[in-house]
N, C-alpha and C positions, 0 to 999 in steps of 0.2 A: 228920508233916504240917507243912508250911511254906509260906508265899508270900513270894517275894522279888520286889520291883519295882526295876526299872533304869532310869533316867532319863538322857536324853542327846539333845543335838542329833543330827539327821539326819547330820552329819559325823562324829559319833562313832562308834566301831566297836562297835556292839551285839553283832553276830555273834560277835567275838572274846571279848567279856565272857562271853557265854552259853556259848561253847565251853570256856572256861577253867574254867567252873562245872561243865560236863559231865565234862570230865577229872577233876577233883576228886570228883564224885560216883561215877564208875566206880571210882576209887581207894578211896573209903571204903565202898562197899557192893558186895560180890562178887556179889550177886543183883540189881543194878540194871538195869532196862530203860529205855533213855533213847529220848524221843519229841522230836524237834525239830519244832515245829508252826508252819507259816507259811501265809499265805493260798494259795489253790488256784492263782491265776495265775502264782506265781513258785515253785511247789514243785519243778518239774523243774531249773531252773538251781540253787536253792538245795541241793537234794540233792547234785549234783555238788560244789557249791564247799564245802559243810559238811563232807562226808566227807574231802575233800581237805585241807581246813586242820586238821581234827580228827586225821588221820593224821599231819600235820606236826608237830602239838603233841606227839604220842605218839611222835615220831620214827621215824615208818613211812614208807619212801620205795619207789618203785617205779612201773612203768608203770600198774599196776593196784593199787589198795589196797583193803582191806576193814577195817572197823571193826565189830567185834562188838558186839551190843547195842545199837545206835544206828540209830534209823530216822527217816527224814524224811517227815512226814505232813502233809496239810491236814486240817481238822477232819472233812470228809465222809469222807475216807479212813480217818480214826480211828475213825469210826463203822462203816465196813465191817470194819476190823481186828477190833472187839470183838463186833460183833453179826452177822456173816456167816452163822452158823449157828443164829441165834435167831430164834423166830417174831416177836419184834417188828419184826425187820429185813425179814423177808418180807412183813409187813403194810404196811410204808410203800413200796406199790407204785403208788399211785395217780398216773399221770402228769399232766403239765399238759393234755393231750388228754383224758385221763378226767376230770379235774377240770371242764374246760369242758363237757363232756357232762352231767356231773351237775348243774352250775349252770344250765344250760339247761332241764333237768327241773324243777329248784326254782323257777326263775322262772314257768314255766307254771302249776306247782301253786300258786303263790302270787301269780298276777298280779293278782287283785282287790285284794290287800292293798298293792301297790305304789303309793306316792303320786307318783313321778315317771317311772318307766321303764315303767309297764304297756303304753304303746302302742309301745314300741320294740323288742318281742321280735322282731320280724321283719326289723328293720333289719340289713343285711349289715355283719358285724364287731362288732355290739353285744356279743353274748354272750361272746366272748373277751376284749374290753376290760373288760367288768364282771367277768368272772373274775380277770383280771389285777389290779384294783383290790381284789378282796376278797383276794388272795394277798398283795399288798403290806401291807395292814393286818394280816394274819396275821403276817407275817415282821417287822412293827414291834413286835410283843408286845403289841398293844392288845387288850384284851378287848371283846367286842360290847356289854357293858354300858357301858364307857367311850366307846364310839362313840356309843352312845345319849346318854349325858350331854353329850357335845359337841353332838350335833345339838339337844338340848333348850336348851343354851345360846345357840344362835345365832337368837335371836328377830327379829333384823333382816335375816337373810339366807336367806329361805324356800327358795330353789332348793337351796342347799348343805344346809339342814336336811333337805330331802325326800330329796336324794340319800344322806346319811347314814343315814336311816332305812331305805332300801331296802338299802343295803350291809349293814346290822346285821340285818335280817330275813333275807335270804338267807344270810348268814355264819352266823347262828345255826343256821338249817335245814341248812346244809352240815355244821357240828360235829356236829349230832345224827344227821344220815345216816351221817357216817363212823364215829361210836361205835357205831352199830347194826349197821355192817358190820364193826366191829373193824379199821379201816383207819386208816393214816395218809396224808397227801399226800407225795410224794416229797420235796417242799421241806421237810417237817417232820421231815426225818432226824436233824436235831440235836437237836431236841426228844424224839425217840425215844431218842436215846443217853443223854439226861440222865436219863431213867425208867429205861434199862438199868442206868446206873451206881448208881442208888439202890437197885436191886434186889439188890445185892451179888452178882450171878451171877459176877463175875469179881474176883479179887484184885489190886487195884492199889497195894498198900502199898509195893511196891518198884519201881513205874513213876514216872519222874521226867518232868515236861513242861518243856521250854524253848520259850517262845513269842515269835515276832519277827515284824515285818512289819505289825504293826496298829497303827493310831493310833485306832481305833474298833471297836466290835463291835456287831452286831445283838443283840436280846435272846436268841435261842437260841444264838448262839454265846457270849455271856456265861454263859449258862445251863450250857453244858458246862464252861466253865472253872469256874464255882463248884463244880459236882460233883466236879471234879478236885481242886480246893482242899480239898474237905472230905475226900475220900478216899485221895487219891495220897500217894505219899511225899514229893513236893516239887513245887511250881509255881514256875517263875520266867518272868517276862514283861518284855521289855524294849519301852519306850515312848518316842516322840519327844517331848522336852520341852527348855525351856530350863534354864539353870542355876538351882539353888536349888529345883528341882521336887520333891525328895525330900522336902522339909519343908512343902509346901503342904498346908494344912488345908481342910476343906469351906468353912470360913467365909471363908477368904481368896480362894477360887476364883471368878473373875469370868467371865461369859458372853462377855466381850469379849477375853479372852486367846486369842493366837493357837493356844495349844496346850490350849484348853479341853476339847475331847473325849478326847484321851490322859489328861488330868489327872483328868477326870470319871470315865473308865473306871477308873482307878486308885484313885479314892476309893471306887467302887462294889465292887471287889474288896476293898480293905482292909477296909471295912466288914463285906462277907459274912464274911471271914476272921475278924474280930473277934467277930462275932455267934456264930460256930461254934467259939470257943476255939482258933484256928488261929494260930500265931505269925507275925508279918508283920515284915519288915525292908525298908528302902528304901536305895537308894545311887545315886550318880551315875556315868555311863560316862565316864572320863577319856580313854581311849585314842582316837586319831582315825584314820580311814580315810584311805588315801592318795588324797585328792581335790585338785583344783586350787585355787589361791588363789582364782580367780574364784567358784567354787561356795561356798566359806566366806564370801567378801564377800557374795555375794547372799542368803546364808542370815543372816549378821549384819545385813544391811540390813532384811530383812522383819521380824526379832525387834526391832530397835530401832524401826522404823516403828510397830510395834504398840504398843511401850512409851511411846516419847517422841513420836510424831506425825513431821511432816515437818519435816527440818532446813532451815536457810537454805541458799541456793545456795553451792556450793563446799565444803560441809562433809561430803558424802557422797562417797566414793571410787568411780570408775568404773573396773573393770578395762579394759585395752586389749582383751582378746580376749572383750569381752561387746557384743554388737550388739542394738539394740531395734528392732523393726520395727513398723509399723502397717499393717494390711490393712483394707480395707473390707469385704470378703466373704471366706468361708472358701475360695473358689476362687481368689481373688488370693492368698491367704495360702499355699496349696499351690504355686501356679505360682511365687512367689517362691523358695520352698524347693527346689523341683525345679531351677530355673534355676541356683540358686547351687551346689547339689550337683554338677549337671553340670559347671558351670564349674571346681570345685575338682578333680574327678577328672580332667578333661581337661588340667588344668595339670600333673598327676602329682604333686601335692602330698598328696592324700588318696586313700583307697579307699572304695568303697561301704560296707564294713563299718564305716569309722570314724564313721559317721554314726547317730545314734539321735534320732527324732522322738518328744516326748513331748506328750501333751494331757491335759486332764482328762476328756474324754469321747471315746474313739477312734471310738465308733459314729456320731458325726456327721460323720465323714470316711470312712466305710467304702465308700462309693461313688465319691466324687470322687478321693480320693488315688490308688487303683490306676490309674484311668484318666488321669491327669496324668502320673504317674510312668512308666507305659507309653508315654506320648507322647515323653518324654524318654529312654526306653529305660533307665530306671533300675529294677534289680531291688529288689523290696521285700517285706518280711513284715510283716503286720499281726497282732499278738498280741491278737486277738479270740476269745472263746470262742464255738464253733460247735457246734451240737447234733450228737451222734453219729450221728443219723438221716440227716444231710446227707451223711455220708461216702459216696464211691463204692462201697466194698465192702460196706457196710451196705445201700445201696440195690439193690445188685447181688443179694446173698441174699434180700433181701426180694422182690424181683420174681421171682427164680429160682423160689423155692419156692412163689410164688403163680401160675405160668404154667399149669401142668396142672391141669384138662384144658381149660379155656376158651380160653387163649391169646388173651386180648384184645389189641388194638392198643395200648392204653394200657400194658399190662404188659410187652408185647415191646419197644416202643420205650423204655421207662423201662430195661430190662434192658440193652438194647445201648447206650444212650446214656451209661451208665457209662464206656464204652470200655475195659472189662477183658477183651473178647473180640476185641480186633483180631488178625487172622492176622499172623504174623511177616513175610509177603512183602508186606503192605499198608501204605502211609504211614498216618498220621492223616488227613492232608488228603484222600486217597483214599476212607478208610473213611467220614469225616463226609459226603462228597458222595454216596456210595452209600446211606448210610443216609437222608439228607434226601430222595432221589429215591424210596427205597423207601417212606418215610413218606407222600410225597404219592400215590404210587401205591395204597397199601392204603387211605387215607382216601378216595380218589376211586371205588375199586371197593367200598368197604366189605367188605374182605376177612374172610370168617369164620374163626374160630379153626383149623378143621381143615386150612385151606389151608396153614397155617403147617408143619404136620407131614407133609402130603403131598409126596412127594419129586418130583412131576412139575414140570418147570421152569415159571417164569413167563414170560410174554411181554409185552412193554411194550405191543405194538401187533401183533397177529397178522395184520392186514389188509396189512402192510407186506411180507410175505414175498413176495408176487407182484408187488411194485411194480418198475417198471423204472428207478426213480430210485436209482442207486447210492448217492449221498451220503445219502439218506434212509435206506436200508438199513444203511449203516454207523453212522449216527447212532442208529438203533433198537438195533443190535447192542450198542452200548456201554451203552445203557439197560438191555439184557437181562442183560449182564454184571454191572452194578450190582445188579440185582435178584437174580441168583443169588448174589452174594456175601453178601448179608444173608440171603436164603431158606434157603440151605444151612446156615447157621450154626445156625438153629433146626431144620431138619428132619434134618440129619446129625450134629449134635453135641449140641445142648441136649436136644432131644425124646427121643432114644435114652437119653440120660444120666437124664432123670427117669423115663423108663419102667423102667429097670433099677432105679432107687433105690426104685420104688413096689413092686416084686417082692420086695426084700429084708428081712430081719427088721430091727426097729427099731434094734437095736445095729449091725448091718452097715450100714445106711443112714447113719449118721452117720461111720462108719469110711470108706465109699465117698466120701461127700461130702468128707471132710476130705482124702482122697487126691488126689481131683480138683482141689481148690483149692490 
């Protein structure tokens, strides 16, 4: 057991420093299992890069490389790796929706005890907001007694005091209910992993963890790392910090330090290791990443600014390829970027792939940025976490297996709007137009479920058949064809498939379903 702390500026090559230690560990321990741990949002690209760089260090070359006994995980994926077959993991199955429903029940049960929110239980959106605030407090690692103590100290802020009282009241009730059910919240998976590691159900004495990409950790994340420090073969974590951070003590650490959070995390991990008689070493990363002079100049400026303050005019170097803009609104900011990118690409100097836009909170640009970039015909990918339930395939399967026997309008339309059933000879535009026309038709007629499975053709307006107006008849015939396109998908494709599936044994059902898709 050992903990190694690596410190270096962001321009330092933390990854190479860790991979050199990975290589040394594999050479020293023939039973070693290596886990390279990074935040979830950079796991995919890190996995490719880490394996390629490690293969290069080991002098392995080729179009495809494989590095045995090395895996790149996020902490949540690490929880799955260890606990996938353990009851603890299966108990951590209460989703955010399930938590909201449980909080709603507890609010009603304790309504008379609420000091602030007793009259808001029927307000639209209140329950989900209240549940999310409870979740934030739990993820911050605060106990409900600590929340109560905070409330008691706010004698001059009555509203906030009552709010914290209500949150603590329902939070304690929620914990008690989950304990009774022997459940965890899905968001508490890391806490479950720490409990699992403490049970010694798995031997991690030859497991080595190399952690990169973190400047701070939540309490549950730090708890997992502490459990690994105590039981694993070794833990090495690289943290962004300025020169000399390896020798910083708790007494010399200042909250005004630019790198206060990573240094504070290092102090917490160092103290935990010391308390549990685990050897600790600290060193600096001297190797540099291949970044431009502009990036290193900006990095040095902010470090110097935090340490020395603003320098007199003319003493701060300004790189030629650095431009600073000021925008009054986010929309104007996006507009300026889109115009500049479009001009650079049109001139032939750049490609779209040459540009990366970074912001502290991408969620604030989620709606505006795609619309503005689409107007400038700029392809863009936004690296936002999206719930799997919103994926078209998941929505398709969910609606498909809920269709029969009711065939409600909402479920049918939800299934078809995933656009995963478009016939090969129909364009997307034609399909969307037919689907919109059909939706208007079934809503106007209040079409019952059995009509979807009935193979008798639908008629847009049966009274037009005897009309002398040829233009009107052609118009109605087009509408009939659109209705037939959508209706036939359900009556001749989906309904027979679900009927056959219902008649098959359970194992054959899933085989048939997988063959179908």
